[in-house]
C-alpha angles and dihedrals in degrees: 000000000000090000091053092050091047092050091048091050092048091051090049092049091048091050092049091048091048091050091048091050091050092049093050092046093049089050091054092046090049092049091050091049091048091051090050091049092050091050090049091048092051090049090050091048090052092048092048092049089050092049092048092050091049090049091050091050091049090048091052092049091048091047091051091049091048092049090050092050090045091054091049092049092049089051091050091048091050090049091049089050090054092051094046097047098030092228133092118277118246114275113270120224113257122246095256092055091047090052091050090051089050091050091050090049092049090048090052090050088054096220142071109276126203114247095259093053092046091051092048092049091045091051091049090047091051093051095047111058117228116261095031120112123203 
């Protein structure tokens, strides 16, 4: 009977040791997987930040190109108006005044607008004189 009790205790101790080993090993595996996931997440965050900055730069370049084309088209329209009517076209606002109108419009909106929204609001502000209500 003592041999049976000794064998049963040895089997129980071996099972407890095996379970402890498995728990420790799974903890290390989980920690390694978590570290890999964090590294991957940081890499993805860096890539996303880089893509966003590139997109903002491209947007700015496209906005500048659009503004340049818009100025040329306005100049062509003014020139066409002079040729069609035979009299000088009305004086256009200079760039500094347009920027000030855009800044006032953005300040009224109370938030930072993207360039397209600012230009649209500035154009609307230019077409509707101040002090008039619709």
